C-alpha positions in Angstrom: -24.5 -13.5 -5.1 -21.4 -13.8 -3.0 -21.7 -12.6 0.6 -19.1 -10.1 1.8 -17.8 -10.0 5.3 -16.1 -7.5 7.6 -12.5 -6.9 8.3 -10.6 -7.2 11.6 -10.5 -3.4 11.5 -14.3 -3.2 11.4 -14.6 -5.7 14.2 -12.1 -3.8 16.3 -14.0 -0.5 15.7 -17.3 -2.0 16.6 -16.0 -3.7 19.7 -14.3 -0.5 20.8 -17.4 1.5 20.3 -19.6 -0.9 22.2 -17.1 -1.1 25.1 -16.8 2.7 25.2 -20.6 3.0 25.3 -20.9 0.5 28.2 -18.1 2.2 30.1 -19.5 5.7 29.8 -23.2 4.8 30.2 -23.0 1.9 32.7 -25.5 0.0 30.5 -25.0 -3.3 28.7 -24.9 -3.2 24.9 -25.4 -6.4 22.9 -25.3 -4.9 19.4 -23.8 -1.9 17.8 -23.6 -0.3 14.3 -20.7 1.4 12.6 -20.2 2.8 9.1 -17.3 1.3 7.2 -15.1 3.4 4.9 -16.9 1.7 2.0 -20.1 3.3 3.2 -21.7 0.0 4.2 -23.2 -0.3 7.7 -21.8 -3.1 9.9 -24.4 -4.3 12.5 -22.3 -6.1 14.9 -23.3 -8.5 17.7 -21.4 -8.0 20.9 -20.3 -11.0 23.0 -18.0 -11.9 25.9 -19.1 -8.7 27.8 -17.3 -7.9 31.1 -18.1 -4.7 32.9 -16.5 -3.0 35.9 -16.4 0.6 37.1 -13.0 1.4 35.5 -13.0 -0.7 32.3 -15.2 -2.7 29.9 -14.2 -5.6 27.7 -16.2 -7.1 24.9 -15.8 -8.9 21.6 -17.1 -9.2 18.0 -16.7 -12.5 16.2 -15.0 -12.1 12.9 -17.1 -13.1 9.8 -15.2 -13.1 6.5 -18.4 -13.7 4.4 -17.8 -16.1 1.5 -14.1 -15.3 1.4 -11.8 -18.2 2.6 -10.5 -16.0 5.4 -8.6 -17.8 8.1 -9.6 -15.2 10.7 -13.3 -16.0 10.3 -14.6 -17.1 13.8 -11.8 -15.3 15.7 -12.8 -13.2 18.7 -11.8 -9.6 18.2 -11.7 -8.0 21.7 -11.6 -4.4 22.7 -10.9 -3.4 26.3 -11.6 0.3 27.1 -10.5 1.9 30.3 -10.2 5.4 31.7 -6.9 7.2 31.1 -6.2 10.0 33.5 -3.7 12.4 31.9 -5.7 15.6 31.8 -6.3 15.6 28.0 -9.0 14.5 25.7 -7.6 11.7 23.5 -7.8 8.0 22.6 -4.8 5.8 23.0 -4.9 2.6 20.9 -2.6 -0.4 21.7 -2.5 -4.1 20.9 -2.9 -7.0 23.3 -2.6 -10.8 23.0 -2.8 -12.0 19.4 -2.2 -8.7 17.8 1.3 -8.7 16.2 4.1 -6.3 16.9 6.1 -4.7 14.1 9.8 -5.5 14.3 11.0 -4.3 10.8 10.7 -1.0 9.0 8.6 -0.5 5.8 5.2 -1.5 7.1 2.2 0.6 7.8 3.1 1.1 11.5 6.6 2.0 12.9 8.8 -0.6 14.6 7.7 -1.4 18.1 4.0 -0.5 17.4 1.1 -2.9 17.4 0.2 -4.1 13.8 -3.0 -2.1 13.8 -3.0 -0.4 10.4 -3.8 3.2 9.8 -7.4 2.8 8.5 -8.5 0.6 11.4 -6.9 3.1 13.8 -8.9 5.9 12.2 -12.1 3.8 12.4 -11.6 3.1 16.1 -10.9 6.7 16.9 -14.0 7.9 14.9 -16.4 5.4 16.6 -15.0 5.9 20.1 -15.0 9.7 19.7 -18.6 9.6 18.6 -19.5 7.9 21.9 -17.4 10.3 24.0 -19.2 13.2 22.4 -22.6 11.5 23.0 -21.9 11.5 26.7 -19.9 14.8 26.7 -16.9 13.0 28.1 -13.9 15.3 28.1 -11.2 12.9 29.4 -9.1 10.2 27.7 -9.7 6.5 27.0 -7.3 3.7 26.5 -8.4 1.1 23.9 -6.6 -2.2 23.7 -7.4 -4.6 20.8 -6.8 -8.3 21.4 -7.4 -11.4 19.2 -6.5 -14.4 21.3 -6.7 -16.8 18.4 -4.2 -14.6 16.5 -1.2 -16.2 18.1 -1.8 -19.4 16.2 -3.4 -17.9 13.1 -0.3 -15.7 12.5 1.6 -18.9 11.6 -0.6 -19.3 8.6 -0.1 -15.7 7.4 2.8 -13.7 5.9 3.3 -11.9 9.2 6.4 -13.9 10.4 8.0 -13.3 7.0 7.2 -9.6 7.2 8.7 -9.3 10.7 5.4 -9.0 12.6 5.7 -11.1 15.7 3.3 -12.9 18.1 0.0 -12.3 16.3 -2.0 -11.2 13.2 -2.5 -7.7 11.9 -5.6 -5.6 12.2 -6.3 -4.7 8.6 -8.7 -3.3 6.1 -8.9 -0.3 3.9 -12.6 -0.5 3.0 -13.9 -2.2 6.2 -15.4 -5.1 4.3 -14.1 -8.4 3.0 -14.9 -9.1 -0.6 -14.7 -12.8 -1.6 -11.3 -13.7 -3.1 -10.3 -10.1 -3.2 -7.7 -9.5 -5.9 -6.9 -6.2 -4.1 -5.8 -8.2 -1.1 -3.2 -10.0 -3.2 -1.9 -6.8 -4.7 -1.8 -5.2 -1.3 0.4 -8.1 -0.1 2.8 -7.6 -3.0 2.9 -3.9 -2.3 3.7 -4.4 1.4 6.5 -6.9 0.7 8.1 -4.7 -1.9 7.9 -1.6 0.2 9.4 -3.4 3.2 12.4 -4.7 1.2 13.0 -1.2 -0.2 12.8 0.3 3.3 15.4 -2.3 4.5 17.8 -1.0 1.8 17.4 -3.6 -0.9 18.2 -2.3 -4.4 17.4 -5.6 -6.1 14.5 -7.9 -5.5 13.7 -11.5 -6.4 10.2 -12.2 -7.5 8.5 -15.6 -8.1 5.0 -16.7 -9.0 4.8 -19.0 -5.9 6.8 -21.8 -4.5 7.3 -23.9 -7.7 11.0 -24.5 -8.0 11.6 -24.0 -4.3 13.7 -27.2 -3.9 15.4 -26.7 -7.3 16.6 -23.2 -6.5 17.8 -24.2 -3.0 19.6 -27.3 -4.3 21.1 -25.8 -7.4 21.8 -22.2 -6.4 21.5 -22.2 -2.6 18.8 -19.6 -2.9 15.7 -19.6 -0.7 12.9 -18.8 -3.1 10.5 -18.6 -0.1 12.2 -15.2 0.6 11.2 -13.8 -2.8 8.2 -11.6 -3.3 5.3 -13.8 -4.5 3.5 -12.1 -7.4 0.9 -14.8 -8.0 -0.6 -13.9 -11.4 0.2 -10.2 -11.2 3.6 -10.1 -12.8 2.9 -6.9 -14.7 1.6 -5.1 -11.6 4.7 -6.3 -9.6 7.1 -4.9 -12.2 5.4 -1.5 -12.1 5.4 -1.4 -8.3 9.1 -2.4 -8.1 9.9 0.4 -10.6 7.8 2.9 -8.6 9.6 2.0 -5.4 12.9 2.7 -7.0 14.4 -0.8 -7.2 17.4 -0.9 -9.5 16.8 -4.5 -10.6 14.3 -7.4 -10.4 15.0 -11.1 -10.9 11.9 -13.1 -11.9 12.2 -16.8 -11.2 9.4 -19.0 -12.6 8.1 -22.2 -14.0 7.8 -22.6 -17.7 4.0 -22.9 -17.3 3.7 -19.3 -16.1 6.5 -17.8 -18.1 5.3 -19.2 -21.4 2.3 -17.0 -20.9 4.5 -14.0 -20.2 6.4 -14.9 -23.4 3.0 -14.7 -25.2 2.4 -11.1 -23.8 0.2 -12.0 -20.8 1.3 -9.9 -17.8 -1.6 -11.3 -15.8 -1.2 -15.0 -16.0 -4.6 -16.0 -14.6 -6.3 -18.7 -16.7 -9.4 -16.5 -17.1 -7.4 -14.3 -19.4 -6.5 -17.1 -21.7 -4.0 -19.9 -22.1 -1.4 -19.4 -24.8 1.3 -21.7 -23.3 1.5 -24.5 -25.9 0.9 -22.0 -28.8 3.9 -19.9 -27.7 6.1 -23.0 -27.4 5.0 -24.1 -30.9 5.8 -20.7 -32.3 9.3 -20.8 -30.8 9.8 -24.4 -32.2 8.6 -23.4 -35.6 11.2 -20.7 -35.8 13.9 -23.3 -35.9 12.2 -26.5 -37.1 9.0 -26.6 -39.2 8.2 -30.2 -38.5 4.5 -30.7 -38.9 4.5 -34.0 -37.1 6.3 -32.6 -34.1 4.0 -29.5 -34.1 0.9 -31.7 -34.2 2.2 -33.7 -31.2 2.9 -30.5 -29.3 -0.7 -29.3 -30.0 -1.8 -32.4 -28.1 0.2 -31.6 -25.0 -1.8 -30.6 -21.9 1.1 -29.3 -19.8 4.3 -27.6 -20.7 6.5 -30.3 -19.0 5.2 -32.7 -21.7 6.0 -30.2 -24.4 9.6 -30.0 -23.2 9.8 -33.8 -23.3 8.8 -33.7 -27.0 11.3 -31.0 -27.8 14.0 -33.1 -26.2 13.5 -35.8 -28.9 15.2 -33.5 -31.4 18.9 -33.0 -30.5 19.9 -29.4 -29.8 16.4 -28.0 -30.2 15.6 -27.4 -26.5 18.3 -24.8 -26.0 17.3 -22.7 -29.0 13.6 -22.9 -28.2 14.1 -21.9 -24.6 16.4 -19.1 -25.4 13.8 -17.8 -27.9 11.2 -17.9 -25.2 13.5 -16.1 -22.8 14.0 -13.3 -25.3 10.2 -12.9 -25.7 9.8 -12.9 -21.9 12.3 -10.2 -21.4 10.9 -8.0 -24.2 7.4 -8.2 -22.6 8.7 -7.5 -19.1 11.0 -4.7 -20.1 8.7 -2.8 -22.5 7.9 0.5 -20.9 9.9 -0.3 -17.8 13.3 1.1 -18.7 13.9 2.6 -15.3 14.4 -0.9 -13.8 16.7 -3.7 -15.0 14.9 -7.0 -15.3 16.5 -10.5 -15.5 14.8 -13.9 -15.5 15.3 -17.6 -14.8 13.0 -20.3 -16.2 12.9 -23.9 -15.0 10.6 -26.9 -14.8 10.1 -29.4 -12.0 11.3 -32.3 -14.2 14.1 -30.7 -16.3 15.5 -28.1 -13.9 16.9 -24.9 -15.5 15.6 -24.3 -19.0 16.9 -20.8 -19.7 18.3 -17.8 -18.0 19.0 -14.2 -19.1 22.5 -12.9 -19.4 22.5 -11.0 -16.2 20.4 -13.4 -14.1 23.3 -15.0 -12.1 24.8 -11.5 -11.4 21.4 -10.4 -10.0 21.1 -13.6 -8.0 24.5 -13.0 -6.4 23.6 -9.4 -5.5 20.2 -10.4 -4.0 21.8 -13.2 -1.9 24.3 -10.6 -0.5 21.6 -8.1 0.2 19.5 -10.7 2.0 22.5 -11.6 4.2 23.2 -7.9 4.9 19.8 -7.1 6.1 18.8 -10.4 7.9 
């Protein structure tokens, strides 16, 4: 059974609770328990303890469980100090390694530390519990720091999202489930929401960075600035529609888009592999050549299939246009509120097909990106 871990939000809340306890009690605390929003108890070990009369600092070492989480091993520090303002409240801020929000559309407003809403509520809940335990009626200042976060942030989406100088303190459930699909969907959601908040009416979406060089060289378009949908193309279309985008341009490799042509709106291999069969169906519509169809059946990758189609003069354009029509039908079905265009390419052959409005969308998206940079 896969081992789950705990989020940076859970680690922050545990460290803040332990630091608060030590500050108000004057006693050292080397372990602490919190309840995560998921209802699972987190028994945290406390390290790097520093105690003085006016403040306490301590850390929890992040453990992502069996998930390949780049933050595993990072020290999540909480420094808690007295705040003399005559009220009973908890002020939460970010220190070294916790990013600062510089663009609208994220969970926190511009200028705030990238400590998301759920972790903030968790920190408040746990610290307030300690304050009530000791009948403390004053205020506390809680600063969350993740020193390793400065370097770790370079491996995350944060620079792209406009979160500077550190990572985000995240987590909606408090636990990290191995290879969480929800984490991928959450990233797509955040990227779409931010682009909409910046004023974009049109959005470019890609499955990943396949075609990055081709799009830059041929169309002077930085595909890295597109929203990466991974395998979740259907979910991405729905989110874009719900956010009120007027149009979406999907740019993708034939390997992924042949699955969309076959009706797969989640292109993960565990849901099947119809790539070659779809290409054969499109070929058969124009040329019922048993020898060619048999050779296509033996193809392992779609690039090889395109090579075979190219042996028949004039066939590729018709087959790729047929695939494009199927792609658009599947993407647009039930999504009439948003216009959808598409570009399909391969690493070897370059552009294979594009929908009628694809270039218009590309021009609009380029202009919007320049306007809001």
